[in-house]
C-alpha positions as CSV (number, residue, x, y, z in Angstrom):
1,M,0.0,0.0,-0.1
2,A,1.3,3.4,-0.7
3,T,2.5,5.5,2.0
4,R,-0.2,8.1,3.0
5,Q,0.7,11.6,3.7
6,L,-1.5,12.6,6.5
7,S,-2.9,16.2,5.8
8,R,-1.9,19.3,8.3
9,S,-4.5,21.7,7.1
10,A,-7.2,21.0,9.7
11,R,-5.2,21.5,12.8
12,P,-1.8,23.2,14.1
13,A,1.3,22.0,12.8
14,G,2.8,19.1,14.8
15,W,-0.4,17.1,15.3
16,I,-0.2,14.6,12.2
17,V,2.2,11.7,12.1
18,P,4.6,12.1,9.4
19,R,6.6,15.2,8.4
20,R,7.6,13.5,5.1
21,A,6.4,10.7,2.8
22,R,8.2,7.5,2.9
23,A,7.8,4.3,1.0
24,T,7.4,2.5,4.4
25,L,6.5,4.2,7.6
26,I,6.7,3.7,11.2
27,A,6.6,0.8,13.9
28,L,5.1,0.4,20.5
29,G,6.9,-1.0,23.9
30,A,9.1,-1.1,25.0
31,A,8.8,-0.1,25.8
32,A,5.8,-1.7,24.6
33,V,5.5,-1.3,25.1
34,T,4.8,1.3,25.0
35,I,1.5,2.8,23.2
36,V,-0.7,0.3,24.9
37,A,0.8,1.3,28.4
38,I,0.0,5.1,27.8
39,T,-3.7,4.7,26.9
40,A,-5.6,3.3,30.0
41,P,-6.7,6.3,31.9
42,T,-9.7,6.0,34.2
43,A,-11.7,7.8,31.9
44,F,-11.6,5.2,29.6
45,V,-12.7,2.7,32.5
46,L,-15.6,5.1,33.2
47,S,-16.7,5.5,29.5
48,I,-17.0,1.7,29.3
49,L,-19.2,1.8,32.4
50,R,-21.2,4.7,30.7
51,V,-20.5,6.8,33.8
52,D,-19.2,10.3,33.5
53,P,-16.1,11.3,35.7
54,V,-17.0,13.8,38.6
55,E,-15.1,17.2,38.1
56,V,-13.2,17.7,41.4
57,P,-10.2,19.6,41.6
58,A,-7.4,17.4,41.6
59,A,-5.7,18.4,44.6
60,L,-8.7,18.3,46.7
61,E,-9.6,14.8,45.2
62,R,-6.3,13.3,46.3
63,L,-6.7,14.8,49.8
64,L,-9.9,13.2,50.1
65,D,-9.0,9.8,48.4
66,G,-5.5,8.7,48.7
67,R,-6.0,5.7,46.4
68,T,-4.3,5.6,43.0
69,D,-6.3,6.0,39.8
70,G,-6.0,2.3,39.2
71,E,-7.3,1.4,42.8
72,K,-10.3,3.8,42.5
73,A,-10.9,2.4,39.0
74,V,-11.1,-1.3,40.2
75,A,-13.2,-0.3,43.3
76,F,-15.9,1.5,41.3
77,A,-15.7,-1.3,38.5
78,Q,-16.2,-4.2,41.1
79,R,-19.2,-2.3,42.8
80,R,-20.7,-2.2,39.2
81,L,-19.9,-5.8,38.4
82,A,-21.5,-7.0,42.0
83,A,-24.6,-5.3,41.1
84,A,-24.7,-7.1,37.4
85,P,-22.5,-10.1,37.5
86,D,-23.4,-11.1,34.0
87,D,-23.1,-7.7,32.2
88,P,-20.8,-7.6,29.4
89,L,-20.1,-4.1,29.9
90,A,-19.3,-4.2,33.4
91,L,-16.9,-7.3,33.1
92,A,-15.2,-5.2,30.4
93,G,-14.9,-2.3,32.7
94,L,-13.2,-4.2,35.4
95,A,-10.9,-5.8,32.8
96,S,-9.8,-2.3,31.7
97,A,-9.4,-1.4,35.2
98,F,-7.1,-4.2,35.9
99,L,-4.9,-3.0,33.0
100,L,-4.5,0.3,34.7
101,R,-3.8,-1.4,38.1
102,Q,-1.4,-3.7,36.4
103,R,0.6,-0.6,35.2
104,E,0.8,0.9,38.7
105,S,1.5,-2.1,40.5
106,A,3.7,-4.4,38.1
107,D,1.7,-7.3,39.4
108,P,1.3,-9.6,36.4
109,I,-1.7,-11.4,38.0
110,Y,-3.6,-8.6,36.6
111,F,-3.1,-9.7,33.2
112,S,-4.7,-13.0,33.6
113,K,-7.5,-11.5,35.7
114,A,-8.3,-9.1,32.7
115,A,-8.2,-11.9,30.4
116,A,-10.4,-14.1,32.1
117,L,-12.9,-11.3,32.8
118,V,-12.7,-10.6,28.8
119,E,-13.1,-14.2,28.3
120,R,-16.6,-14.2,30.2
121,A,-17.8,-10.8,28.6
122,T,-17.0,-12.0,25.0
123,A,-18.8,-15.3,25.8
124,R,-22.1,-13.3,26.5
125,E,-21.9,-10.5,24.0
126,V,-19.5,-10.1,21.0
127,R,-21.4,-7.4,19.2
128,Q,-20.9,-4.7,21.5
129,A,-18.2,-2.4,20.8
130,D,-16.9,-1.6,24.1
131,V,-16.5,-5.3,24.9
132,A,-14.6,-5.8,21.6
133,I,-12.3,-2.7,22.3
134,T,-11.4,-3.9,25.8
135,A,-10.8,-7.5,24.4
136,A,-8.3,-5.8,21.9
137,A,-6.7,-3.7,24.8
138,V,-6.3,-6.9,27.0
139,A,-4.5,-9.0,23.9
140,N,-2.3,-5.9,23.0
141,A,-1.2,-5.6,26.6
142,A,-0.4,-9.4,26.4
143,H,1.6,-8.8,23.2
144,D,-1.0,-11.0,21.4
145,F,-1.3,-8.4,18.7
146,A,-2.7,-10.7,16.1
147,T,-5.8,-11.3,18.4
148,G,-5.7,-7.8,19.3
149,L,-6.1,-6.9,15.6
150,R,-8.9,-9.2,15.2
151,W,-10.6,-7.7,18.2
152,A,-10.0,-4.1,16.8
153,D,-11.4,-5.0,13.4
154,L,-14.6,-6.1,15.0
155,A,-14.7,-2.9,17.2
156,L,-14.1,-0.8,14.0
157,R,-17.1,-2.4,12.2
158,L,-19.4,-2.1,15.3
159,A,-18.1,1.5,16.1
160,P,-16.5,3.3,13.4
161,G,-16.9,6.6,14.9
162,R,-15.2,5.7,18.3
163,A,-11.7,7.3,18.9
164,S,-10.9,4.5,21.3
165,T,-11.4,1.9,18.3
166,Y,-8.7,3.5,16.4
167,G,-6.5,3.6,19.4
168,V,-6.5,-0.4,19.8
169,L,-6.5,-0.6,15.9
170,T,-3.3,1.7,15.8
171,D,-1.5,-0.3,18.8
172,A,-2.1,-3.9,17.0
173,L,-1.1,-2.6,13.4
174,V,2.1,-0.8,14.6
175,E,3.4,-4.0,16.5
176,L,2.6,-6.2,13.7
177,G,4.9,-3.9,11.4
178,R,1.8,-2.7,9.3
179,Y,3.0,1.0,9.4
180,D,1.0,2.5,6.5
181,D,-2.0,1.2,8.0
182,A,-1.2,2.5,11.5
183,V,-0.6,5.9,10.2
184,A,-4.1,5.9,8.7
185,A,-5.7,4.6,11.9
186,A,-3.9,7.2,13.8
187,Q,-4.9,10.1,11.5
188,R,-8.5,9.2,12.1
189,M,-8.1,8.9,15.6
190,V,-6.6,12.4,15.9
191,D,-9.3,13.5,13.6
192,L,-12.0,12.2,15.9
193,R,-10.4,13.5,19.1
194,P,-7.2,15.0,19.4
195,D,-6.4,14.1,23.1
196,L,-3.6,12.6,25.1
197,A,-4.2,9.2,24.0
198,S,-4.3,9.9,20.2
199,L,-1.4,12.5,20.5
200,A,0.7,10.1,22.2
201,R,0.3,7.6,19.5
202,V,1.4,10.3,16.8
203,S,4.6,10.9,18.8
204,Y,5.4,7.1,18.9
205,L,4.8,6.9,15.0
206,R,6.9,9.8,14.3
207,E,9.8,8.6,16.4
208,L,9.8,5.3,14.8
209,Q,10.4,7.0,11.5
210,G,13.2,9.2,12.7
211,D,11.1,12.4,13.1
212,V,12.2,13.1,16.7
213,D,11.4,16.8,16.6
214,G,8.0,16.0,15.5
215,A,7.6,13.3,18.0
216,I,8.6,15.6,20.9
217,A,6.3,18.2,19.5
218,A,3.3,15.7,19.6
219,M,4.2,14.4,23.0
220,R,4.2,17.9,24.6
221,R,0.8,18.4,23.1
222,A,-0.3,15.1,24.5
223,V,0.9,16.2,28.0
224,A,-0.9,19.5,27.5
225,A,-4.2,17.7,26.8
226,G,-4.0,15.5,29.7
227,S,-5.6,16.2,33.0
228,P,-2.8,17.8,35.2
229,R,-2.4,15.5,38.2
230,T,-3.4,12.1,36.7
231,E,-1.1,9.0,36.3
232,A,-1.8,8.9,32.6
233,T,-0.4,12.6,32.1
234,A,2.6,11.8,34.4
235,W,3.2,8.6,32.3
236,T,3.1,10.5,29.2
237,E,5.4,13.3,30.4
238,V,7.9,10.6,31.4
239,Q,7.7,9.3,27.6
240,L,8.5,12.9,26.8
241,G,11.5,12.8,28.8
242,H,12.6,9.5,27.1
243,L,12.5,11.3,23.8
244,L,14.6,14.1,25.0
245,F,17.0,11.7,26.7
246,A,17.5,9.7,23.3
247,R,18.2,13.1,21.6
248,G,20.9,13.7,24.3
249,D,19.2,16.8,25.8
250,L,19.8,15.7,29.3
251,T,18.6,19.0,30.9
252,A,15.1,19.0,29.3
253,A,14.8,15.3,29.7
254,E,15.2,15.6,33.5
255,A,13.0,18.8,33.5
256,A,10.3,16.4,32.0
257,Y,10.8,13.8,34.6
258,Q,10.8,16.3,37.6
259,S,7.4,17.8,36.1
260,A,5.9,14.3,36.3
261,L,7.1,14.1,39.7
262,Q,5.1,17.2,40.6
263,R,1.8,15.5,38.9
264,V,2.0,12.4,41.0
265,D,4.1,12.2,44.1
266,G,6.9,9.8,43.9
267,F,5.9,8.6,40.3
268,V,8.2,5.8,40.1
269,Y,9.0,6.1,36.2
270,A,10.0,9.6,36.9
271,V,12.2,8.6,39.6
272,A,13.6,6.0,37.3
273,G,14.0,8.6,34.6
274,I,16.1,10.9,36.5
275,A,18.2,7.9,37.5
276,R,18.8,7.4,34.0
277,V,19.8,10.8,33.4
278,R,22.4,10.7,36.5
279,A,23.9,7.6,34.9
280,A,24.3,9.4,31.5
281,Q,26.1,12.3,33.4
282,G,28.7,9.7,35.0
283,D,27.0,9.9,38.6
284,D,26.6,6.0,39.0
285,A,26.5,6.2,42.9
286,Q,23.4,8.5,42.5
287,A,21.9,6.7,39.8
288,I,22.1,3.4,41.7
289,A,20.3,5.0,44.6
290,L,17.4,6.5,42.6
291,Y,17.0,3.2,40.9
292,E,17.2,1.4,44.2
293,K,14.4,3.7,45.3
294,A,12.3,2.9,42.2
295,V,12.7,-0.8,42.2
296,A,11.8,-0.8,45.9
297,R,8.4,0.5,45.3
298,L,7.6,-0.8,41.7
299,P,10.0,-3.8,40.5
300,T,9.4,-3.8,37.0
301,P,11.8,-6.1,34.7
302,E,13.1,-2.8,33.0
303,L,14.0,-1.1,36.1
304,V,15.6,-4.3,37.9
305,A,17.6,-4.8,34.8
306,A,18.8,-1.2,34.7
307,L,19.9,-1.3,38.3
308,G,21.7,-4.4,37.6
309,D,23.5,-2.9,34.6
310,L,24.6,0.0,36.8
311,R,25.8,-2.2,39.6
312,L,27.9,-4.4,36.8
313,V,29.5,-1.2,35.6
314,A,30.2,0.0,39.3
315,G,32.2,-3.3,39.8
316,D,29.4,-5.0,41.9
317,A,29.1,-8.2,39.9
318,A,27.4,-10.3,42.4
319,G,24.8,-7.4,42.8
320,A,24.1,-7.4,39.0
321,E,23.9,-11.2,39.0
322,S,21.1,-10.8,41.8
323,Q,19.2,-8.1,39.7
324,Y,19.4,-10.2,36.5
325,A,18.2,-13.4,38.1
326,L,15.1,-11.5,39.4
327,V,14.5,-10.2,35.7
328,A,14.6,-14.1,34.7
329,A,12.1,-14.8,37.5
330,M,9.6,-12.0,36.5
331,D,9.8,-13.1,32.9
332,R,8.7,-16.5,34.2
333,L,5.9,-14.7,36.0
334,L,4.4,-12.9,33.1
335,V,4.6,-15.7,30.8
336,A,2.6,-17.9,33.4
337,N,0.1,-15.0,33.3
338,G,-0.5,-15.1,29.5
339,V,2.1,-12.5,28.4
340,R,4.3,-13.0,25.4
341,T,7.8,-11.7,26.5
342,D,9.8,-13.3,23.7
343,L,11.1,-9.9,22.2
344,D,11.8,-8.4,25.6
345,I,13.8,-11.4,27.0
346,A,15.8,-11.9,23.6
347,L,17.1,-8.3,24.0
348,F,17.8,-8.8,27.5
349,W,20.0,-11.6,27.1
350,S,21.6,-10.5,23.9
351,D,22.3,-7.2,25.6
352,R,24.4,-8.8,28.1
353,A,25.8,-11.5,26.1
354,R,24.1,-14.1,28.0
355,E,22.0,-17.2,27.0
356,P,22.7,-16.8,23.3
357,E,20.9,-19.9,22.1
358,R,17.7,-19.1,24.3
359,A,17.9,-15.5,23.1
360,L,18.1,-16.6,19.6
361,A,14.9,-19.0,20.0
362,A,13.0,-16.3,21.5
363,A,13.9,-13.7,18.8
364,R,13.1,-16.3,16.1
365,G,9.5,-17.0,17.8
366,E,8.9,-13.5,17.9
367,Y,10.2,-12.8,14.2
368,A,7.9,-15.7,13.1
369,R,4.7,-13.8,14.5
370,R,5.7,-10.5,13.6
371,P,8.1,-10.6,10.4
372,A,7.4,-7.0,9.2
373,S,8.1,-5.6,12.7
374,V,11.3,-3.7,12.9
375,H,11.7,-4.4,16.6
376,A,11.3,-8.1,16.0
377,A,14.1,-7.8,13.3
378,L,16.5,-5.8,15.6
379,A,16.0,-8.6,18.3
380,L,16.8,-11.2,15.8
381,A,19.8,-9.6,14.5
382,W,21.2,-8.9,17.8
383,A,20.8,-12.4,18.9
384,E,22.1,-13.9,15.4
385,Y,25.1,-11.5,16.1
386,R,25.6,-13.1,19.5
387,T,25.6,-16.7,18.2
388,G,27.9,-15.8,15.3
389,D,25.8,-15.7,12.4
390,L,26.9,-12.4,11.0
391,A,25.3,-12.7,7.6
392,S,21.8,-13.1,9.0
393,A,22.5,-10.5,11.8
394,R,23.6,-7.9,9.2
395,S,20.5,-8.5,6.9
396,H,18.0,-8.3,9.6
397,S,19.7,-5.4,11.3
398,E,19.6,-3.4,8.1
399,E,15.8,-4.3,7.9
400,S,15.4,-3.1,11.5
401,L,16.7,0.3,10.1
402,R,14.3,0.7,7.3
403,L,12.0,3.4,8.8
404,G,14.9,5.8,9.3
405,T,15.0,5.5,13.3
406,R,17.5,7.7,15.1
407,D,17.2,5.9,18.3
408,P,20.9,5.6,19.6
409,L,20.6,1.9,20.6
410,F,19.1,0.8,17.4
411,L,21.9,2.5,15.9
412,Y,24.7,1.3,18.0
413,R,23.6,-2.4,17.7
414,A,23.4,-2.1,13.9
415,G,26.7,-0.6,13.9
416,V,28.4,-3.2,15.8
417,I,27.1,-5.8,13.6
418,A,28.4,-3.8,10.5
419,Q,31.8,-3.7,12.0
420,E,32.0,-7.2,12.9
421,A,31.0,-8.1,9.5
422,G,33.5,-6.0,8.0
423,D,31.8,-2.8,6.7
424,L,33.6,-0.2,8.4
425,E,32.1,2.7,6.6
426,R,28.6,1.7,7.4
427,A,29.6,1.0,10.9
428,R,31.6,4.4,11.0
429,D,28.3,6.0,10.0
430,L,25.9,4.1,12.3
431,L,28.1,4.4,15.3
432,G,28.9,8.0,14.9
433,R,25.1,8.8,14.6
434,S,24.5,6.8,17.9
435,A,27.2,8.8,19.6
436,A,26.1,12.1,18.3
437,A,22.3,11.6,19.6
438,N,23.3,10.1,23.0
439,A,26.9,8.5,23.6
440,R,25.7,7.4,27.1
441,A,22.3,6.1,26.4
442,S,23.1,2.8,27.7
443,V,25.7,2.4,30.5
444,L,26.3,-1.0,29.1
445,F,27.4,0.2,25.8
446,A,28.8,3.6,26.4
447,D,32.5,2.5,26.8
448,D,32.1,-0.1,23.9
449,L,30.8,2.7,21.6
450,G,33.8,5.1,22.4
451,R,36.4,2.1,22.1
452,R,34.8,1.2,18.5
453,L,34.9,4.5,17.2
454,G,38.3,5.0,18.1
455,Q,39.2,1.6,16.1
456,L,37.3,3.1,13.0
457,R,39.1,6.4,13.3
458,L,42.6,4.4,13.5
459,A,41.2,2.3,10.4
460,Q,40.2,5.3,8.2
461,P,42.5,5.7,5.3
């Protein structure tokens, strides 16, 4: 399908996905993970339940009720379901609330709880748009994007005028590597409702095609569109910080993280963002202290792995091993609760040059399910490199760059593969661009990046 150039005439510049037409566009999550995680605010749960949120000043509301957004959403949805135990909408509402609660708590049990509720809801009613949207969201959260797409397609037929329909549709399409279709879905979502959820997706799509400035502009609009002191807005501002960090603007990145902390007191992902900045600044001790604080409150695999990496570079090999073992245990729990983690665990092991055969098997499995995804191509290329298959690694690494990404870690991995394959000119370009973006984007790779660039300079004729 030809790339669609999304129009800009109907709204201010910076809202729509691409700045320039491409033959192939864009690619979630980390992550993922990421779009799905941005878009489960309490307002969506309440919309499923056909209840309007009460307008209470945020500060007063938090003084009166210290529960998190997810805790309040779950309590409300449980009361609704208790009053109507077989109501598909009530079942879907509680499933949506459980997704929000999972992000707040990092407890994988909420994935299986949400999936069980969706199974009950869809057994009773499959022609209800809210139920289909929730089923798609739950499947996407579990990284079962083919199932997510099937439910999103049904929701589209049932409710073509609902913005949330296009949200779950965009999420599934982008993770499956159907980038042109994802652009079209995101465009329609923005046309229907230019709010936090749609603008955050715009930002992600722009980031994947290398339009970092456009991604930052869209994410700033997403933050501005959100309610000031909600978890969803704080999360989105952290994503803004990550974009600024990837561009090497550590001052602006820290400002975004600090602002997110003002929205939700002690917001763990903001604390971790500041830790990331400190690590990039070379303050390993402060970075470790901040990551320890974050992990104590919310031990996600990403944060635990980051703490392990810092301990490793600080010379605490035993401390690093304990964190890495915890990541492996957490991965098993996620899998036991129905989450597909092949891509994440493949990159985790490959980044640390461990378990090469397990990483390769996981990467191959994910690539088989998502052969058009640049993220799946990257994970497979990196695992192939670690097992010595440079020819395959080179092919898949170039495939992973086809959208024009400027992510420093994408560029670093592809540059390493090119150098080891003997293409020094390509390696010099990729590694140079990685360093120019943010030479300390990863504490694991920073020293190796500098060493490789030095080697390439010496090898230059």
